[in-house]
MDAnalysis code that builds the backbone (N, CA, C; Angstrom):
import MDAnalysis as mda
import numpy as np

u = mda.Universe.empty(426, n_residues=142, atom_resindex=np.repeat(np.arange(142), 3), trajectory=True)
u.add_TopologyAttr("name", ["N", "CA", "C"] * 142)
u.add_TopologyAttr("resid", np.arange(1, 143))
u.add_TopologyAttr("resname", ["MET", "ASN", "LEU", "ASP", "PHE", "VAL", "ASP", "LYS", "ALA", "ARG", "GLU", "MET", "ALA", "THR", "ALA", "ARG", "ALA", "ALA", "MET", "TYR", "LYS", "VAL", "ARG", "MET", "ALA", "LYS", "THR", "TYR", "ASN", "ALA", "ARG", "VAL", "ARG", "PRO", "GLY", "ASN", "PHE", "GLN", "VAL", "GLY", "ASP", "LEU", "VAL", "LEU", "ARG", "LYS", "VAL", "GLU", "ALA", "SER", "GLY", "PRO", "ILE", "GLY", "LYS", "LEU", "ASP", "PRO", "LYS", "TRP", "GLU", "GLY", "PRO", "TYR", "LYS", "VAL", "VAL", "GLU", "ILE", "VAL", "ILE", "GLY", "GLY", "ALA", "TYR", "LYS", "LEU", "GLN", "GLN", "MET", "ASP", "GLY", "LYS", "SER", "VAL", "PRO", "ARG", "THR", "TRP", "ASN", "VAL", "ALA", "ASN", "LEU", "LYS", "LYS", "TYR", "TYR", "THR", "TYR", "ASN", "SER", "PRO", "ARG", "ARG", "LYS", "CYS", "PHE", "LEU", "LEU", "PHE", "ILE", "GLY", "ILE", "ASP", "ARG", "ASP", "ARG", "ARG", "ALA", "LYS", "ILE", "GLY", "ASP", "ARG", "CYS", "SER", "ASP", "PRO", "SER", "PRO", "PHE", "THR", "LEU", "HIS", "PHE", "PHE", "PRO", "PHE", "CYS", "ASN", "PRO"])
u.atoms.positions = np.array([
    [14.456, -19.802, 3.044],
    [14.594, -18.419, 3.437],
    [15.163, -18.364, 4.854],
    [16.102, -17.497, 5.052],
    [16.789, -17.379, 6.323],
    [16.043, -16.377, 7.201],
    [15.556, -16.837, 8.351],
    [14.778, -15.970, 9.238],
    [15.653, -14.923, 9.919],
    [16.924, -15.246, 10.129],
    [17.832, -14.254, 10.709],
    [17.992, -13.058, 9.769],
    [18.047, -13.328, 8.473],
    [18.170, -12.259, 7.483],
    [16.933, -11.362, 7.487],
    [15.755, -11.965, 7.629],
    [14.505, -11.194, 7.654],
    [14.475, -10.273, 8.874],
    [14.882, -10.795, 10.031],
    [14.900, -9.960, 11.241],
    [15.890, -8.803, 11.106],
    [17.066, -9.088, 10.534],
    [18.071, -8.049, 10.339],
    [17.566, -6.981, 9.363],
    [16.913, -7.406, 8.277],
    [16.363, -6.458, 7.303],
    [15.280, -5.593, 7.940],
    [14.471, -6.186, 8.811],
    [13.413, -5.434, 9.494],
    [14.018, -4.380, 10.423],
    [15.064, -4.742, 11.145],
    [15.736, -3.789, 12.029],
    [16.351, -2.635, 11.238],
    [16.965, -2.959, 10.100],
    [17.561, -1.913, 9.264],
    [16.487, -0.979, 8.708],
    [15.343, -1.541, 8.305],
    [14.253, -0.716, 7.780],
    [13.701, 0.203, 8.866],
    [13.588, -0.303, 10.092],
    [13.104, 0.515, 11.205],
    [14.078, 1.660, 11.495],
    [15.374, 1.360, 11.453],
    [16.378, 2.402, 11.691],
    [16.341, 3.454, 10.589],
    [16.193, 3.033, 9.324],
    [16.112, 3.998, 8.221],
    [14.867, 4.866, 8.341],
    [13.739, 4.273, 8.748],
    [12.505, 5.045, 8.914],
    [12.666, 6.088, 10.022],
    [13.338, 5.717, 11.108],
    [13.553, 6.670, 12.202],
    [14.450, 7.816, 11.749],
    [15.514, 7.508, 10.996],
    [16.397, 8.568, 10.493],
    [15.650, 9.484, 9.522],
    [14.766, 8.920, 8.702],
    [13.976, 9.712, 7.764],
    [13.051, 10.669, 8.519],
    [12.426, 10.173, 9.585],
    [11.538, 11.028, 10.380],
    [12.300, 12.198, 11.003],
    [13.515, 11.935, 11.470],
    [14.327, 13.006, 12.062],
    [14.676, 14.047, 11.006],
    [15.065, 13.595, 9.803],
    [15.404, 14.535, 8.724],
    [14.192, 15.362, 8.312],
    [13.035, 14.724, 8.201],
    [11.825, 15.451, 7.803],
    [11.417, 16.461, 8.871],
    [11.531, 16.098, 10.147],
    [11.197, 17.031, 11.221],
    [12.140, 18.231, 11.196],
    [13.421, 17.985, 10.944],
    [14.393, 19.076, 10.880],
    [14.080, 20.013, 9.716],
    [13.734, 19.460, 8.554],
    [13.382, 20.272, 7.388],
    [12.119, 21.088, 7.651],
    [11.106, 20.467, 8.238],
    [9.858, 21.167, 8.532],
    [10.096, 22.298, 9.535],
    [10.827, 22.007, 10.592],
    [11.071, 23.020, 11.622],
    [11.895, 24.188, 11.101],
    [12.713, 23.946, 10.085],
    [13.482, 25.042, 9.492],
    [12.588, 25.953, 8.665],
    [11.519, 25.409, 8.076],
    [10.636, 26.204, 7.220],
    [9.525, 26.901, 7.982],
    [9.016, 26.294, 9.023],
    [7.848, 26.840, 9.709],
    [8.253, 28.099, 10.476],
    [7.382, 29.079, 10.462],
    [7.674, 30.323, 11.170],
    [6.904, 30.328, 12.487],
    [7.533, 30.741, 13.536],
    [6.841, 30.757, 14.821],
    [5.815, 31.879, 14.868],
    [4.788, 31.673, 15.652],
    [3.772, 32.703, 15.826],
    [4.245, 33.718, 16.841],
    [4.633, 34.864, 16.386],
    [5.178, 35.864, 17.299],
    [4.398, 37.163, 17.219],
    [3.091, 37.065, 17.109],
    [2.267, 38.263, 17.106],
    [1.945, 38.639, 18.543],
    [1.910, 39.919, 18.799],
    [1.571, 40.435, 20.120],
    [0.207, 41.121, 20.037],
    [-0.414, 41.308, 21.183],
    [-1.687, 42.019, 21.232],
    [-1.456, 43.437, 20.721],
    [-2.282, 43.855, 19.771],
    [-2.160, 45.178, 19.176],
    [-1.482, 45.177, 17.825],
    [-0.846, 44.063, 17.432],
    [-0.209, 43.982, 16.117],
    [-1.256, 43.968, 15.016],
    [-0.889, 44.500, 13.864],
    [-1.755, 44.450, 12.692],
    [-1.340, 43.262, 11.835],
    [-2.331, 42.470, 11.405],
    [-2.063, 41.268, 10.622],
    [-3.003, 41.208, 9.423],
    [-2.614, 40.436, 8.434],
    [-3.479, 40.075, 7.319],
    [-3.895, 38.632, 7.524],
    [-5.113, 38.290, 7.101],
    [-5.532, 36.897, 7.211],
    [-5.810, 36.339, 5.832],
    [-5.588, 35.041, 5.699],
    [-5.784, 34.357, 4.432],
    [-7.274, 34.327, 4.099],
    [-7.609, 34.575, 2.846],
    [-9.003, 34.596, 2.409],
    [-9.548, 33.176, 2.434],
    [-10.722, 33.014, 3.035],
    [-11.367, 31.703, 3.058],
    [-11.959, 31.402, 1.694],
    [-11.866, 30.153, 1.278],
    [-12.397, 29.734, -0.017],
    [-13.844, 29.292, 0.155],
    [-14.769, 30.245, 0.230],
    [-16.185, 29.910, 0.358],
    [-16.819, 29.656, -1.002],
    [-16.144, 30.053, -2.055],
    [-16.611, 29.848, -3.420],
    [-15.415, 29.723, -4.328],
    [-15.653, 29.729, -5.616],
    [-14.514, 29.631, -6.530],
    [-13.648, 30.889, -6.456],
    [-12.356, 30.670, -6.356],
    [-11.409, 31.781, -6.281],
    [-10.670, 31.864, -7.598],
    [-10.642, 33.046, -8.165],
    [-9.953, 33.257, -9.426],
    [-8.464, 33.451, -9.223],
    [-7.756, 33.374, -10.297],
    [-6.299, 33.489, -10.272],
    [-5.844, 34.858, -9.775],
    [-6.583, 35.893, -10.104],
    [-6.179, 37.252, -9.754],
    [-6.880, 37.800, -8.515],
    [-7.689, 36.978, -7.858],
    [-8.343, 37.419, -6.633],
    [-7.310, 37.578, -5.519],
    [-7.557, 38.478, -4.572],
    [-6.595, 38.650, -3.478],
    [-6.539, 37.409, -2.595],
    [-5.353, 37.075, -2.142],
    [-5.154, 35.904, -1.284],
    [-5.205, 36.272, 0.195],
    [-5.024, 37.552, 0.496],
    [-5.009, 38.025, 1.875],
    [-5.970, 39.197, 2.015],
    [-6.572, 39.334, 3.202],
    [-7.468, 40.457, 3.468],
    [-7.125, 41.056, 4.826],
    [-7.494, 42.315, 4.970],
    [-7.199, 42.957, 6.227],
    [-6.835, 44.408, 6.017],
    [-6.250, 45.049, 6.931],
    [-5.622, 44.532, 8.142],
    [-6.618, 44.317, 9.281],
    [-6.220, 43.448, 10.196],
    [-6.959, 43.178, 11.417],
    [-6.027, 43.415, 12.592],
    [-6.620, 43.678, 13.743],
    [-5.843, 43.927, 14.951],
    [-5.933, 42.696, 15.856],
    [-4.808, 42.238, 16.385],
    [-4.790, 41.113, 17.324],
    [-5.267, 41.630, 18.674],
    [-6.331, 41.002, 19.220],
    [-6.866, 41.447, 20.504],
    [-6.624, 40.436, 21.618],
    [-6.391, 39.167, 21.266],
    [-6.160, 38.157, 22.300],
    [-5.359, 37.006, 21.711],
    [-4.439, 36.473, 22.514],
    [-3.663, 35.299, 22.123],
    [-4.264, 34.101, 22.845],
    [-4.702, 33.112, 22.078],
    [-5.312, 31.913, 22.633],
    [-4.259, 30.808, 22.627],
    [-4.353, 29.885, 23.560],
    [-3.384, 28.789, 23.647],
    [-3.411, 27.963, 22.366],
    [-2.237, 27.559, 21.899],
    [-2.140, 26.692, 20.727],
    [-1.858, 27.433, 19.437],
    [-1.443, 28.677, 19.496],
    [-1.096, 29.414, 18.286],
    [-2.284, 30.038, 17.582],
    [-3.384, 30.231, 18.286],
    [-4.566, 30.863, 17.701],
    [-4.691, 32.290, 18.233],
    [-5.316, 33.125, 17.423],
    [-5.449, 34.542, 17.772],
    [-6.875, 34.999, 17.524],
    [-7.382, 35.841, 18.437],
    [-8.663, 36.509, 18.211],
    [-8.362, 37.840, 17.557],
    [-9.134, 38.148, 16.518],
    [-8.888, 39.352, 15.734],
    [-10.047, 40.326, 15.852],
    [-9.753, 41.567, 15.502],
    [-10.750, 42.632, 15.490],
    [-10.550, 43.446, 14.221],
    [-11.661, 43.800, 13.569],
    [-11.564, 44.642, 12.385],
    [-11.135, 46.042, 12.804],
    [-10.673, 46.811, 11.845],
    [-10.171, 48.146, 12.158],
    [-11.274, 49.085, 12.646],
    [-12.528, 48.797, 12.300],
    [-13.631, 49.633, 12.778],
    [-14.134, 49.201, 14.155],
    [-13.495, 48.192, 14.779],
    [-13.847, 47.770, 16.125],
    [-14.709, 46.533, 16.203],
    [-15.225, 46.041, 15.086],
    [-16.052, 44.837, 15.096],
    [-15.175, 43.610, 15.324],
    [-15.679, 42.684, 16.131],
    [-14.929, 41.474, 16.439],
    [-15.094, 40.441, 15.326],
    [-14.028, 39.730, 15.001],
    [-14.087, 38.650, 14.018],
    [-14.627, 37.425, 14.750],
    [-15.599, 36.687, 14.162],
    [-16.343, 35.684, 14.908],
    [-15.567, 34.482, 15.443],
    [-14.435, 34.120, 14.899],
    [-13.736, 32.932, 15.390],
    [-12.250, 33.220, 15.532],
    [-11.517, 32.267, 16.079],
    [-10.071, 32.433, 16.205],
    [-9.391, 32.011, 14.912],
    [-8.167, 32.517, 14.725],
    [-7.398, 32.227, 13.514],
    [-6.036, 31.695, 13.905],
    [-5.632, 30.601, 13.268],
    [-4.334, 30.005, 13.522],
    [-3.239, 30.844, 12.886],
    [-2.047, 30.763, 13.451],
    [-0.913, 31.546, 12.961],
    [-0.567, 31.191, 11.517],
    [-0.890, 29.982, 11.076],
    [-0.598, 29.584, 9.694],
    [-1.431, 30.383, 8.699],
    [-2.553, 30.956, 9.143],
    [-3.430, 31.726, 8.267],
    [-3.259, 33.231, 8.439],
    [-2.223, 33.646, 9.143],
    [-1.981, 35.064, 9.396],
    [-0.577, 35.438, 8.961],
    [-0.412, 36.696, 8.579],
    [0.929, 37.226, 8.353],
    [0.946, 38.689, 8.755],
    [2.128, 39.158, 9.083],
    [2.307, 40.521, 9.577],
    [1.917, 41.535, 8.507],
    [1.251, 42.594, 8.932],
    [0.873, 43.689, 8.047],
    [1.866, 44.819, 8.253],
    [2.454, 45.286, 7.159],
    [3.409, 46.385, 7.213],
    [2.773, 47.631, 6.624],
    [2.889, 48.748, 7.339],
    [2.362, 50.008, 6.839],
    [3.339, 50.606, 5.842],
    [2.928, 51.655, 5.178],
    [3.772, 52.272, 4.155],
    [5.077, 52.793, 4.742],
    [5.045, 53.302, 5.957],
    [6.240, 53.873, 6.576],
    [7.075, 52.841, 7.325],
    [6.682, 51.586, 7.267],
    [7.396, 50.537, 7.982],
    [8.786, 50.332, 7.397],
    [9.814, 50.192, 8.233],
    [11.174, 50.029, 7.702],
    [11.402, 48.691, 7.011],
    [10.582, 47.678, 7.277],
    [10.795, 46.373, 6.662],
    [10.074, 46.225, 5.334],
    [9.348, 47.232, 4.924],
    [8.624, 47.150, 3.656],
    [9.620, 47.123, 2.508],
    [9.395, 46.227, 1.569],
    [10.285, 46.111, 0.420],
    [9.681, 46.909, -0.727],
    [10.313, 47.989, -1.103],
    [9.794, 48.866, -2.142],
    [10.784, 48.949, -3.286],
    [10.288, 48.796, -4.472],
    [11.123, 48.944, -5.649],
    [10.335, 49.669, -6.726],
    [11.022, 50.470, -7.465],
    [10.440, 51.164, -8.598],
    [10.939, 50.468, -9.851],
    [10.038, 50.041, -10.684],
    [10.401, 49.386, -11.935],
    [10.428, 50.436, -13.025],
    [11.549, 50.575, -13.666],
    [11.703, 51.545, -14.731],
    [12.031, 50.802, -16.005],
    [11.220, 50.972, -17.009],
    [11.469, 50.354, -18.308],
    [12.026, 51.431, -19.215],
    [13.247, 51.255, -19.643],
    [13.893, 52.259, -20.475],
    [14.565, 51.636, -21.672],
    [14.895, 52.475, -22.607],
    [15.573, 52.006, -23.810],
    [17.063, 51.922, -23.515],
    [17.647, 50.794, -23.816],
    [19.080, 50.602, -23.633],
    [19.812, 51.458, -24.664],
    [20.629, 52.398, -24.197],
    [21.280, 53.350, -25.109],
    [22.240, 52.658, -26.073],
    [22.997, 51.689, -25.595],
    [23.945, 50.999, -26.475],
    [23.215, 50.256, -27.585],
    [22.174, 49.558, -27.221],
    [21.427, 48.800, -28.220],
    [20.722, 49.741, -29.191],
    [20.208, 50.858, -28.651],
    [19.522, 51.824, -29.505],
    [20.508, 52.438, -30.507],
    [21.745, 52.681, -30.067],
    [22.752, 53.240, -30.971],
    [23.095, 52.253, -32.074],
    [23.076, 50.975, -31.752],
    [23.405, 49.967, -32.757],
    [22.306, 49.823, -33.799],
    [21.056, 49.917, -33.354],
    [19.963, 49.691, -34.309],
    [19.461, 50.981, -34.933],
    [19.919, 52.121, -34.434],
    [19.474, 53.390, -35.002],
    [18.015, 53.641, -34.673],
    [17.286, 54.260, -35.582],
    [15.877, 54.545, -35.347],
    [14.995, 53.353, -35.659],
    [15.552, 52.341, -36.315],
    [14.747, 51.158, -36.622],
    [14.554, 50.342, -35.341],
    [13.420, 49.794, -35.177],
    [13.148, 48.932, -34.025],
    [12.994, 47.494, -34.492],
    [13.888, 47.042, -35.333],
    [13.802, 45.663, -35.800],
    [14.281, 44.691, -34.731],
    [15.092, 45.182, -33.786],
    [15.539, 44.323, -32.694],
    [14.324, 44.033, -31.812],
    [14.038, 42.764, -31.503],
    [12.831, 42.460, -30.730],
    [12.877, 42.954, -29.290],
    [14.063, 43.224, -28.751],
    [14.116, 43.645, -27.349],
    [15.034, 44.850, -27.160],
    [14.625, 46.029, -27.613],
    [15.470, 47.207, -27.410],
    [15.303, 47.833, -26.031],
    [14.566, 47.194, -25.134],
    [14.286, 47.771, -23.827],
    [15.024, 47.013, -22.737],
    [15.327, 47.698, -21.670],
    [15.924, 47.067, -20.495],
    [15.060, 47.386, -19.286],
    [15.161, 46.548, -18.270],
    [14.436, 46.759, -17.022],
    [15.430, 47.203, -15.960],
    [15.082, 48.247, -15.229],
    [15.929, 48.752, -14.159],
    [15.107, 48.760, -12.877],
    [15.671, 48.254, -11.785],
    [15.004, 48.255, -10.492],
    [15.735, 49.224, -9.576],
    [15.010, 50.194, -9.051],
    [15.592, 51.177, -8.153],
    [14.830, 51.147, -6.833],
    [15.515, 50.981, -5.710],
    [14.809, 51.071, -4.430],
    [14.400, 52.519, -4.183],
    [13.164, 52.719, -3.746],
    [12.729, 54.085, -3.480],
    [12.257, 54.283, -2.048],
    [12.315, 53.268, -1.216],
    [11.974, 53.436, 0.192],
    [13.251, 53.572, 0.996],
    [13.241, 54.444, 1.956],
    [14.399, 54.574, 2.837],
    [14.294, 53.531, 3.938],
    [15.354, 52.735, 4.145],
    [15.285, 51.700, 5.194],
    [15.310, 52.265, 6.585],
])
């Protein structure tokens, strides 16, 4: 066995590992969202799993008011009735709360209607398994 080959292979593996770490850091940094909540913002917090959580249980609760920004991306919260939340919450467990009149709220009205062309083809019989179409109409003003 050639020891020079082993050293060269080790150097190449170290270089590949370093390049992989750089790529993974770049991918992670592109996905992670910065904590940009200000004092007074309304936020939702992720529900703690203190027991079994069902599929249809809510994943977020709130709204809560941000009362203090702690070093390291943590926030002290307050309930809407003024009671303080007992511990700090990391930005990964919080998301912005949008009110109904908020311009960034995504609102759509789902309308299920009968497709006129398909209905004309099948007449009054509903033997076609899918005589309905889905229509999405925005109903919030941006």
